[in-house]
GUDRENKOL-162497 format. One line per 10 residues: number of its first residue (from 1); their letters; for each residue x, y, z of C-alpha. Coordinates in steps of 0.25 Angstrom, whole numbers, plus 2048, in hexadecimal, padded with zeros to 3 digits. Example, Ala and Ser with C-alpha at 12.3 -4.5 7.8 and 13.67 -1.06 7.14 Angstrom:
1) as) 831 7EE 81F  837 7FC 81D .
//
This chain:
1) xxxxxxxxxx) 2D3 262 B05  2D8 26B B10  2DF 274 B09  2E8 278 B15  2F4 27D B11  302 279 B18  30B 285 B20  318 288 B1E  31E 290 B29  32C 297 B23 .
11) xxxxxxxxxx) 32D 29D B15  33C 299 B14  342 28F B09  33C 283 B11  32F 288 B13  32F 28E B04  331 280 B01  326 278 B0A  31E 282 B05  320 27F AF6 .
21) xxxxxxxxxx) 31F 270 AF9  312 270 AFF  30E 278 AF4  312 272 AEA  30B 264 AED  2FE 26C AEE  2FC 271 AFD  2FA 280 AFF  306 285 B09  307 291 B12 .
31) xxxxxxxxxx) 316 296 B13  317 29F B1F  321 2A8 B20  324 2B2 B2E  32E 2BB B24  329 2C2 B18  32E 2BA B0D  333 2AD B0A  341 2A7 B0A  348 2A5 B18 .
41) xxxxxxxxxx) 355 2A4 B18  358 2A0 B09  353 2AD B04  35F 2B3 B0C  36A 2AB B05  373 2AD AF9  376 29E AF4  373 290 AF9  37D 286 AF9  380 27D AF4 .
51) xxxxxxxxxx) 37E 280 AE7  380 291 AE9  372 293 AE4  36B 2A0 AE7  362 29F AF1  359 2A9 AEC  358 2A1 ADE  355 295 AE4  34A 29B AEE  344 2A5 AE6 .
61) xxxxxxxxxx) 33D 29B ADE  337 294 AEA  331 2A1 AF0  32C 2A4 AE5  324 296 AE1  31F 297 AF0  319 2A4 AED  313 2A1 AE1  30F 295 AE7  2FF 293 AE6 .
71) xxxxxxxxxx) 2FD 28B AF3  308 294 AF9  305 29E B03  30F 2A9 B07  30E 2AE B16  319 2B6 B19  31B 2BD B26  312 2B4 B2C  313 2AB B39  30C 29F B3F .
81) xxxxxxxxxx) 308 2A2 B4B  301 297 B4F  2FA 28A B4C  2EF 280 B4F  2E7 273 B4B  2F3 266 B45  2F7 263 B38  2EF 262 B2F  2E7 26D B34  2EE 277 B3A .
91) xxxxxxxxxx) 2EB 286 B3C  2F7 28F B39  2F5 29E B40  2FE 2A6 B37  302 2B5 B3A  306 2BE B2F  30F 2CA B32  30D 2D7 B2A  314 2DA B1E  30D 2E9 B1D .
101) xxxxxxxxxx) 310 2E8 B0E  304 2E0 B08  309 2D5 AFF  2FE 2D5 AF5  302 2E4 AF2  310 2E5 AF3  318 2E4 AE5  326 2E5 AEB  329 2EF AE3  333 2F3 AEE .
111) xxxxxxxxxx) 32F 302 AEE  32C 304 AFE  339 2FC B02  33F 309 AFB  339 312 B00  33B 30C B0E  342 314 B17  344 30A B22  352 2FF B20  354 2F4 B2A .
121) xxxxxxxxxx) 35D 2E9 B28  357 2E0 B1E  356 2D1 B26  356 2C9 B18  365 2CF B18  368 2CA B25  36A 2D9 B29  374 2DB B1E  36B 2E5 B16  35E 2ED B18 .
131) xxxxxxxxxx) 351 2ED B15  345 2F9 B16  339 2F7 B20  330 2F3 B14  337 2E9 B0C  339 2DC B05  33F 2D1 B0C  349 2CC B02  34A 2CD AF1  343 2C1 AEE .
141) xxxxxxxxxx) 337 2C2 AFA  32D 2B8 AF7  323 2BF AFA  329 2CA AF4  323 2D4 AFD  326 2E0 B04  325 2E1 B14  327 2EC B1E  32F 2E8 B2B  326 2ED B34 .
151) xxxxxxxxxx) 332 2EE B3E  338 2FA B38  32E 301 B31  32B 30E B32  31C 30F B30  319 304 B38  323 307 B43  321 319 B44  315 318 B39  31E 322 B31 .
161) xxxxxxxxxx) 322 320 B22  31B 315 B1B  321 319 B0D  322 30B B0A  311 30B B0A  311 319 B02  319 314 AF6  315 307 AF5  30D 306 AE6  307 2FA AEA .
171) xxxxxxxxxx) 302 300 AF9  306 2F4 AFF  30C 2F8 B0B  302 2F5 B18  305 2FC B25  2FA 2F8 B2C  2FA 2E8 B27  2FA 2DF B36  2FE 2D1 B38  2F3 2C6 B33 .
181) xxxxxxxxxx) 2F0 2B9 B3C  2EC 2AD B33  2E6 29F B36  2EA 294 B2B  2E6 286 B2B  2F3 27D B25  2F5 26E B25  304 26C B2A  310 278 B2C  31E 278 B27 .
191) xxxxxxxxxx) 328 27F B2E  333 287 B27  336 291 B30  347 290 B2D  350 295 B36  359 2A1 B3A  367 2A4 B3D  36C 2A4 B4A  36E 2B4 B4F  37E 2B4 B4F .
201) xxxxxxxxxx) 381 2BE B57  382 2B8 B65  38C 2AD B5E  397 2B8 B5B  3A1 2C0 B64  3A1 2CC B57  392 2CD B59  390 2C5 B4C  386 2CD B41  38B 2DB B48 .
211) xxxxxxxxxx) 398 2D9 B41  396 2DB B31  3A1 2D1 B2E  398 2C7 B36  38E 2C0 B2D  384 2B4 B31  383 2AB B23  377 2B2 B21  37B 2BF B1D  387 2BC B17 .
221) xxxxxxxxxx) 37D 2B4 B0D  375 2C2 B0C  383 2C8 B06  385 2BF AFD  376 2BE AF6  372 2CA AEB  366 2CD AF4  36F 2CF B01  372 2DD B05  380 2DF AFE .
231) xxxxxxxxxx) 379 2D8 AF0  382 2CB AF2  38F 2D3 AF3  397 2CD AFE  39A 2D9 B06  39C 2DA B16  390 2E3 B1B  391 2F0 B20  3A1 2EE B1D  39D 2EE B0D .
241) xxxxxxxxxx) 3AB 2E5 B0A  3AB 2D7 B03  3B1 2CE B0C  3BE 2C7 B09  3BE 2BC B15  3B2 2B4 B18  3B4 2AA B26  3A2 2A3 B28  3A2 29E B37  39A 291 B36 .
251) xxxxxxxxxx) 38F 28C B42  38F 299 B48  384 296 B52  383 286 B4D  388 27A B53  38A 281 B5E  382 27D B6A  381 28C B71  37A 292 B64  375 285 B5A .
261) xxxxxxxxxx) 37B 277 B5B  375 272 B4E  37E 275 B40  376 280 B38  379 277 B2C  378 280 B1F  382 28A B26  390 283 B21  389 282 B13  386 28F B12 .
271) xxxxxxxxxx) 393 295 B16  399 28E B0D  38E 294 B03  391 2A1 B06  3A1 29F B04  39F 29A AF5  396 2A6 AF3  39E 2AF AFB  3A8 2AC AF3  3A0 2AF AE5 .
281) xxxxxxxxxx) 39B 2BC AE9  3A8 2C1 AEF  3B3 2BA AE9  3BE 2C5 AEF  3BD 2BC AFC  3C9 2B7 B01  3C6 2AC B0C  3B9 2A6 B10  3B8 29F B1C  3AE 293 B22 .
291) xxxxxxxxxx) 3B0 290 B31  3AA 283 B35  3A7 279 B3D  3A5 26F B32  39F 270 B25  390 26B B24  391 267 B15  386 25D B15  37D 260 B0B  37C 25B AFB .
301) xxxxxxxxxx) 386 263 AF3  38D 26A B02  39B 263 B00  39C 268 AF2  398 275 AF5  3A4 275 B01  3AF 271 AF9  3AA 27B AEE  3AD 286 AFB  3BB 281 AFD .
311) xxxxxxxxxx) 3BF 280 AEF  3BA 28F AEF  3C3 293 AF9  3BA 294 B07  3C2 290 B12  3BD 287 B1F  3BF 288 B2C  3BC 27C B36  3B8 284 B42  3AE 28C B49 .
321) xxxxxxxxxx) 3B0 29B B49  3B1 2A0 B57  3B5 2AE B55  3B3 2BB B4C  3BB 2C6 B4F  3BD 2D4 B49  3CB 2D5 B3F  3CB 2E5 B3E  3C3 2E3 B31  3C2 2D6 B31 .
331) xxxxxxxxxx) 3BD 2CB B39  3C6 2BE B40  3C0 2B1 B41  3C6 2A8 B4B  3C3 299 B49  3CA 28C B4C  3CD 283 B40  3CB 275 B46  3D2 26F B3C  3E1 277 B3E .
341) xxxxxxxxxx) 3DC 27B B4E  3E0 288 B49  3DA 295 B4D  3D7 29C B40  3D4 2AC B40  3CC 2AE B32  3CC 2BC B2E  3BF 2C1 B27  3B8 2CB B23  3AB 2C3 B24 .
351) xxxxxxxxxx) 3A4 2B9 B2D  399 2B1 B2A  392 2AA B35  38A 29C B30  381 2A0 B3A  377 294 B41  368 290 B3C  360 295 B49  351 290 B49  349 29C B43 .
361) xxxxxxxxxx) 345 2A7 B4D  336 2A5 B51  337 294 B4E  334 28E B5D  327 299 B5E  320 292 B50  324 287 B55  31A 289 B61  312 28E B58  310 27F B4E .
371) xxxxxxxxxx) 312 277 B5B  320 26F B56  32C 26E B5D  33A 275 B5D  346 26D B5E  351 26E B66  35A 276 B5C  34E 281 B5C  349 27C B4D  33C 275 B4C .
381) xxxxxxxxxx) 33C 268 B50  339 25A B46  331 24E B48  340 246 B44  34D 24D B3F  34C 251 B31  33D 253 B31  334 25C B2C  328 255 B38  327 261 B43 .
391) xxxxxxxxxx) 321 25D B51  313 260 B4E  30C 259 B43  309 260 B35  316 26A B38  321 269 B31  32F 26F B32  339 271 B25  345 27A B22  350 280 B2F .
401) xxxxxxxxxx) 344 282 B39  347 273 B3B  356 274 B3B  361 27C B33  362 276 B24  367 27A B16  35B 27F B0A  35C 270 B05  359 268 B13  34F 275 B15 .
411) xxxxxxxxxx) 347 274 B08  347 263 B09  340 264 B18  336 270 B12  332 266 B07  331 25C B10  328 262 B1A  320 266 B0E  31D 257 B0D  31A 255 B1B .
421) xxxxxxxxxx) 30F 261 B19  30A 25A B0D  309 24D B14  2FF 255 B1D  2F8 25F B14  2EB 25C B12  2EB 263 B02  2F7 259 B00  2ED 24F AF5  2E9 25C AEB .
431) xxxxxxxxxx) 2EF 256 AE0  2F1 263 ADA  2FA 26F AE0  2F5 27B AD6  304 27E AD5  306 274 AC9  2FA 278 AC2  2FA 287 AC3  2FA 28F ABA  2FA 29E ABA .
441) xxxxxxxxxx) 2EA 2A0 AB5  2E8 2AF AB4  2F6 2B5 AB0  2F5 2BA AA1  2FF 2B1 A98  307 2BA A8F  30D 2AF A88  311 2B3 A79  30E 2AB A6C  31B 2A7 A64 .
451) xxxxxxxxxx) 318 2B2 A5C  317 2BB A67  327 2C4 A69  32D 2C1 A74  32E 2C9 A80  33B 2C3 A88  33D 2C8 A98  349 2C4 A9D  34C 2C5 AAB  35B 2C2 AB0 .
461) xxxxxxxxxx) 35E 2BE ABF  36A 2C1 AC7  367 2B7 AD0  36E 2C1 ADA  37C 2BF AD8  37B 2B2 AD2  37B 2B7 AC6  37D 2C5 AC6  38A 2C4 ACD  38F 2BF ABE .
471) xxxxxxxxxx) 387 2C2 AB5  385 2D1 AB1  374 2D0 AB2  374 2DE AAD  37C 2DD AA0  372 2D0 A9F  367 2D9 AA0  36D 2E3 A97  36F 2D8 A8C  362 2D2 A8D .
481) xxxxxxxxxx) 35B 2DF A8B  360 2E0 A7E  35B 2D1 A76  34F 2D3 A6F  342 2CB A75  346 2D0 A83  33D 2DA A89  340 2D9 A98  34D 2D8 A9E  34F 2D8 AAC .
491) xxxxxxxxxx) 359 2D4 AB8  355 2CF AC6  35C 2CA AD3  354 2BE AD3  34B 2B9 AC9  347 2AF AD1  340 2B8 ADC  331 2BD ADE  334 2C9 ADB  33C 2C6 ACE .
501) xxxxxxxxxx) 32F 2BB AC9  324 2C4 ACD  32C 2CF AC3  32F 2C6 AB9  31F 2C1 AB8  31C 2D2 AB8  327 2D3 AAD  31F 2C9 AA4  313 2CF AA4  31A 2DF AA3 .
511) xxxxxxxxxx) 320 2DB A98  319 2D1 A90  323 2C7 A92  323 2BB A8A  32F 2B5 A8D  338 2B4 A98  349 2B2 A9B  34D 2AF AA8  35D 2B1 AAC  361 2AD ABA .
521) xxxxxxxxxx) 363 29F ABD  360 290 ABC  352 28E AB5  354 27D ABE  34F 287 ACB  349 291 AC5  342 290 AB8  335 28B ABE  335 298 AC5  333 2A2 AB9 .
531) xxxxxxxxxx) 32C 29A AB1  320 29B ABD  323 2A9 ABE  322 2AB AAE  315 2A4 AB0  310 2AD AB9  312 2B8 AB2  309 2B3 AA7  315 2AD A9D  315 29D A99 .
541) xxxxxxxxxx) 321 299 AA2  32A 292 A96  32C 29F A90  336 2A2 A98  345 29E A98  350 29E AA3  35F 2A2 AA3  368 29B AAC  371 2A8 AAD  377 2A4 ABC .
551) xxxxxxxxxx) 37D 298 ABC  37F 297 AAD  387 2A3 AAD  387 2AC ABA  38C 29D AC2  396 298 AB5  39C 2A4 AB3  39D 2A9 AC0  3AA 2B0 ABC  3A7 2B6 AAE .
561) xxxxxxxxxx) 39D 2C0 AB0  39E 2C5 AA2  39D 2B7 A9B  392 2B5 AA5  38A 2C2 AA3  38A 2BF A94  386 2AF A93  379 2B3 A9D  375 2BD A90  379 2B3 A86 .
571) xxxxxxxxxx) 370 2A8 A8E  364 2B3 A91  365 2B6 A80  363 2A7 A7F  359 2A6 A88  350 2B2 A81  353 2AB A75  34C 29F A79  342 2A9 A80  33C 2AC A75 .
581) xxxxxxxxxx) 339 2A1 A6E  331 29B A7A  323 296 A7A  319 293 A84  318 286 A8B  30E 27F A94  312 275 A9C  30A 266 A9D  306 25D AA7  308 250 AAE .
591) xxxxxxxxxx) 2FF 248 AB6  304 245 AC3  305 237 AC9  306 239 AD8  310 22F ADB  31D 231 ADE  32A 229 ADC  334 227 AE8  342 220 AE4  34A 21B AF0 .
601) xxxxxxxxxx) 343 216 AFE  34A 21C B06  349 226 B12  346 233 B07  33E 22A AFE  336 224 B08  332 232 B0F  330 239 B01  324 22A B01  31F 22D B0D .
611) xxxxxxxxxx) 31C 23B B0B  317 239 AFE  30E 22F B03  309 237 B0D  307 243 B04  2FC 23A AFE  304 235 AF1  309 227 AEC  319 223 AED  320 217 AE6 .
621) xxxxxxxxxx) 32E 215 AEC  339 20F AE3  345 208 AED  34F 201 AE5  353 1F9 AF3  34C 1F0 AF9  347 1F7 B05  343 206 B08  34B 20E B11  358 212 B09 .
631) xxxxxxxxxx) 365 213 B0E  363 21C B1B  35B 20F B1E  369 20A B23  36D 215 B29  368 218 B38  366 222 B43  366 22D B36  361 23A B3F  35F 23E B4F .
641) xxxxxxxxxx) 354 23A B53  34D 233 B4A  34D 224 B46  34F 220 B38  348 213 B37  33B 219 B3E  33A 223 B32  340 219 B28  336 20E B2C  32A 219 B2D .
651) xxxxxxxxxx) 32D 21D B1C  331 20D B1A  321 20A B20  31D 211 B12  31D 205 B0C  30F 202 B11  309 20F B0A  2FF 20C AFF  303 218 AF6  312 211 AF8 .
661) xxxxxxxxxx) 318 20A AEE  326 204 AF1  330 1FD AE7  33D 1F8 AEC  348 1F2 AE6  344 1FA ADB  349 208 AD3  344 210 AC7  348 20C ABA  342 217 AB2 .
671) xxxxxxxxxx) 33B 224 AB2  330 22E AA7  326 237 AAB  328 244 AB0  326 24B ABE  317 247 AC2  317 23A AB9  323 231 ABA  322 225 AB4  32D 21B ABD .
681) xxxxxxxxxx) 333 20D AB7  338 206 AC4  341 1F9 AC3  338 1EF AC6  32E 1F3 ABA  323 1FD AC2  321 20B ABB  31D 215 AC4  317 223 AC2  31A 22E ACB .
691) xxxxxxxxxx) 318 23D ACB  326 23F AD4  334 236 AD4  33B 237 AE3  347 232 AE3  34C 22E AF2  356 222 AEC  360 228 AF9  36F 225 AF8  37A 219 AFC .
701) xxxxxxxxxx) 381 218 B07  38F 218 B07  394 209 B0B  393 1FA B06  39F 1F8 B04  3A5 207 B03  3AD 209 B0F  3B7 212 B0F  3BE 20D B1A  3C3 1FE B1B .
711) xxxxxxxxxx) 3BA 1F6 B28  3B1 201 B2B  3A2 202 B2B  398 20B B27  38E 214 B2F  381 20B B2A  38B 1FE B2E  38D 206 B3B  37C 208 B3E  37A 1F9 B3B .
721) xxxxxxxxxx) 387 1F6 B45  37E 1FF B51  371 1FC B4D  376 1EC B4E  37E 1EE B5B  38A 1EA B55  397 1EC B5D  3A0 1F6 B58  3AD 1FA B5B  3B2 204 B65 .
731) xxxxxxxxxx) 3B7 20E B5B  3B0 213 B4F  3B1 21F B45  3A9 224 B3B  3AD 229 B2E  3A4 233 B28  3A5 238 B19  3AE 22C B14  3A9 22E B05  3A0 23C B07 .
741) xxxxxxxxxx) 3A3 24B B06  3AE 248 AFC  3AF 24E AEF  3A5 245 AEB  39A 243 AF3  394 24D B01  392 24D B0C  386 240 B10  37F 247 B1A  379 23D B24 .
751) xxxxxxxxxx) 386 238 B28  38D 23F B33  380 23E B3A  37E 230 B38  38C 22F B3F  38A 238 B4B  37D 22E B4E  386 221 B4E  38F 227 B55  38A 22C B61 .
761) xxxxxxxxxx) 383 21D B5F  390 217 B61  396 221 B6C  38B 21E B74  38F 20F B74  39C 213 B77  3A4 213 B6A  3AE 21D B68  3AA 225 B5A  3B3 22D B51 .
771) xxxxxxxxxx) 3AC 233 B45  3B5 23B B3A  3B0 243 B32  3AF 24E B27  3A5 258 B2B  39B 256 B35  38D 258 B2E  384 258 B3A  379 262 B34  36C 25B B39 .
781) xxxxxxxxxx) 363 260 B42  369 258 B4F  376 254 B4B  382 25F B4E  379 25A B5E  37C 24D B5B  38B 250 B55  38E 256 B64  387 24A B6B  390 242 B62 .
791) xxxxxxxxxx) 39E 24B B68  397 248 B74  396 239 B73  3A5 23A B71  3A5 237 B60  3B3 23C B5C  3B1 244 B4F  3BC 246 B44  3BE 24E B38  3C4 245 B2D .
801) xxxxxxxxxx) 3CB 247 B1E  3D1 23C B1E  3CF 22C B21  3DD 224 B21  3DC 217 B27  3D5 20E B2E  3DD 203 B34  3DE 1FB B43  3D5 202 B48  3D9 210 B44 .
811) xxxxxxxxxx) 3D2 21C B3D  3DC 224 B38  3D9 233 B32  3DC 23E B2D  3D5 248 B37  3D2 256 B33  3D3 25B B3E  3E1 253 B46  3E9 24C B3A  3E8 23C B39 .
821) xxxxxxxxxx) 3E1 236 B45  3DE 228 B47  3D1 223 B4F  3D1 215 B54  3C6 210 B4D  3C0 202 B4D  3B6 206 B44  3B5 20F B39  3A5 212 B35  3A4 21A B25 .
831) xxxxxxxxxx) 398 221 B27  38E 21F B1A  38C 22A B10  381 22B B06  384 22A AF7  37C 229 AEC  374 21E AE9  375 216 ADA  368 219 AD9  369 229 AD9 .
841) xxxxxxxxxx) 371 227 ACB  366 21D AC6  35B 227 AC8  363 232 AC4  365 22B AB5  355 225 AB5  34F 234 ABB  358 23F AB3  35B 244 AC1  369 24A AC6 .
851) xxxxxxxxxx) 372 246 AD0  37F 24D AD6  38C 24D AD5  38C 243 AE2  381 23A ADC  375 23F AE4  369 243 ADD  36A 251 AD9  35E 25A ADE  357 266 AD8 .
861) xxxxxxxxxx) 35D 271 AE2  367 26E AEE  35E 279 AF3  351 27A AF2  34E 26E AE9  352 262 AF1  34B 258 AEF  347 25B AE1  34D 256 AD1  34E 262 AC6 .
871) xxxxxxxxxx) 344 256 ABF  336 25B AC5  32E 24E ACC  33B 249 AD0  33F 249 ADF  34E 245 AE9  34D 243 AF6  357 23C B01  363 238 B01  366 235 AF1 .
881) xxxxxxxxxx) 365 244 AF1  36F 245 AFA  373 23D B06  36C 242 B13  366 23C B1F  359 235 B21  350 240 B24  357 247 B1A  353 23D B11  346 23E B19 .
891) xxxxxxxxxx) 342 24D B15  347 24B B09  33C 241 B06  333 249 B0B  337 256 B04  335 24E AF6  326 249 AFA  324 258 AFA  32B 258 AEB  322 24D AE7 .
901) xxxxxxxxxx) 315 252 AED  316 25E AE5  314 257 AD7  30C 248 ADE  302 255 AE4  2FD 258 AD5  2F5 252 ACB  2FD 258 ABF  30B 261 ABD  30E 266 AB0 .
911) xxxxxxxxxx) 319 264 AA9  323 26D AA2  320 271 A92  331 271 A8F  330 263 A89  336 25E A7C  32B 25F A71  32E 256 A63  32B 25A A55  326 24D A4F .
921) xxxxxxxxxx) 327 254 A41  336 254 A44  337 248 A4C  33D 23C A44  33C 231 A51  349 22D A52  347 22C A60  354 233 A66  34C 23C A71  346 22E A75 .
931) xxxxxxxxxx) 353 229 A77  357 235 A7E  34D 23A A86  34F 237 A95  342 237 A9A  33A 22F A90  330 23C A8B  336 239 A7B  32F 22E A76  330 228 A66 .
941) xxxxxxxxxx) 31F 227 A63  31C 21E A56  310 223 A4E  30D 21D A43  31C 21A A3F  321 227 A41  328 228 A4D  329 234 A56  32E 23A A63  323 23D A6D .
951) xxxxxxxxxx) 328 243 A7B  320 242 A87  31F 251 A8C  31B 24B A9A  32A 243 A9C  331 24C A94  33B 256 A9B  340 260 A90  34E 25F A92  34E 25E A80 .
961) xxxxxxxxxx) 356 252 A82  34F 24C A76  34F 25A A6E  35E 259 A6E  360 24C A68  355 24D A5F  35B 24D A51  34E 253 A49  34D 260 A54  33D 25A A56 .
971) xxxxxxxxxx) 33E 25B A66  33C 269 A6C  33E 26D A7A  330 275 A7F  338 283 A81  346 280 A7E  343 27B A6F  34E 27C A65  34A 288 A61  34B 28D A6D .
981) xxxxxxxxxx) 35A 288 A6E  35F 28F A62  35A 29C A65  361 29C A70  36F 297 A6A  36D 2A2 A60  36B 2AD A6C  378 2A5 A75  37F 2A6 A66  37D 2B5 A63 .
991) xxx) 384 2B9 A72  383 2C4 A7E  384 2D3 A7D .
//
């Protein structure tokens, strides 16, 4: 084994996710970031759509995980300046710029910045705030170390001042630091260089950013953020009053042949999100308008988010902003409402510009160094659309450097790139990654025996303004301070930040804490992070209790500040009561079966299988139909310059692989076991053991007798007619979104683009083609240009809201712009949509995994875990998660392969010790536990003439269902016992102060 690492260029969310996926599979990573800290654009965001999760709250755990991972080396202030060799034997030359502060000495005390006399605009706050010449990049920065701005430092430029060096207690300032060049051998490279916003100054006659009432979307985001220049208070910069009327101008530079001809993808949803969050921050706002050229709400949950915005009073004007004028103390926004034909003058206190996403500065130079091509749009060219392969073997690209994407799609491409890097890596088959079995040897354990008095530390998170805007944190801290057994209590802006976690570890030692309570957000995303931090501090990670005062208090009692505060105090009291009884627990271990079971033989499942086979793992595919390929097999020409049949043929050739087993006409009947060692019973009677399960059963096309319009055909049927050279009539009309984009179902994502391709083909045959649509979702790379081509070819587009009738070769419908229209139509094509397949409901029941409102699988997190379930070891990919096109389905297939490799590459994995246990002295052998256990962990065992319950700890999930149903209270859950519950209830009944 060579030991060569994978290089990841770019420390935004895509780069960090790619690094984690590679490292979790046991391969070393060099994470190279040009700036002083990780995080990228996501670190600047206040919230993320469509869940309105705090961006820092979901990003910080990822950054901390990367910084603590034993196989990841973070190189900030670093650039790639040369590349030699070929994969897997690249030689990468990296130049590291001086930080002028030694990272090994800086303790981030902040004294240097406090004393520094130089103030400059803070680029992290988009110039709206100030920082010093020696500064911390942002409050949750990783690494949490200061640096000196060499262009503004008085000592470095004029050799005077130097006060930072004089006051630094750690002697960390080093004015003599020089750039360092290093040559490193790597097996493959992942480029995740991100994007930047187009400079808006040249786009508007009002000198753009020079007017305090005109902001870019990122500037507005910083105003909303609790860590921003105003602490989350929404005020007009330099004027310092709250806006009453806000206008969002969409497509500023995007979808414009003069600047950026493509759609920037995330802007529509960003403006909707910012409008909703603005209403939360400033209830006095009277009006919010979003002026748009068409709302592209193509993602999962996006249409419901749009409906919520309309319900809360946000107004939408279909029209591009033409001009922004000054009118005394306000602005006037001139826009033509294309739906009414009227020129509107909207009065606004603030205008927010949704600026086009552009290739980042220096991307073309980096491409030259790496020997890869740049596409016409200025982003990195990939082998095929929706691919992560660049034009050079062994170099992959992820995130927005291949074109604008939202966070979810960026993360999926990052994991896909990681999967491809793992195929190249010579370290792939290193079966012990060192991460699952990591220990804290050398850390002094300070666990307390049962008899020792509890010393409880309580850490209360403000979560920016998520919690603190509703819950009175100061009052909570004072109330908790008086509770017996609490020896430390403190409040923190973001408990999940690296600095707060470091402080938590230090306080364990300093205060000799032996029980920890954290009051913050959901344990679903943060519990593992806090447990790892506590373990690092020398404490058993299960001497910990978490209280969710965000969802349970701040969010549900948004307008009841006093009640929310009282409830938070009561919940923390209950947690403290439980914490005093907690005992150390030790995890178990499971031997890993290095095989993946994939349910579904469509594009996503086949791509996952292909990647895993090339990574050296055994794969079993279970397909319910009689052939592989899935629903998308019947849909031709989904992507630009992408021969779908060729791609699918390559995947279908997998059946010749020695390590691949394929079962067709087969389904899953039962599943036992847990991550690392699942036991799966198939409908053909076979029993398979696998370390992971990947669900990729696809979705169903709405057709086969479900047509809404009489005498119509579906787009799939049209494909077949075109392919067979059937004679088609002269006048053809496509109808989009029949059965989709309503209160029950969202956008099917692939259909608008698919229709474009068919329409252009028909126009070239001389047909008259009309397309009826609700919104045009041309978000894919190259799709906007194809739309222009369709218009030039003579395809006609009509926005409609109701189909009246189709008879006598006339289609009558209500046009949003022109009222009632009758079109000469010989053939109506109902565009197919994707709906949940029947197998999704069956798999949900068998595997106990959740589905969403529409019936698709519900992922662990829509942004940062789009292919994972909350149940460890089970993953989801493709259209079963949400409708998508072929390329996107295959990206997710690669993404789940990377996730699966993190488990399959290990010999054994640790299991949670929070499982159910039986007190045999109290068990009467009734079998209630066996009957109710959904996981098959509880079994009645006969020993002699006595029947007793036994619980298999490797299978048990610790759900407590058996404990709750046991008539003799013979079953307890470790870490959540009957005694714990009684103590918590007693504390709750005691009320709060």
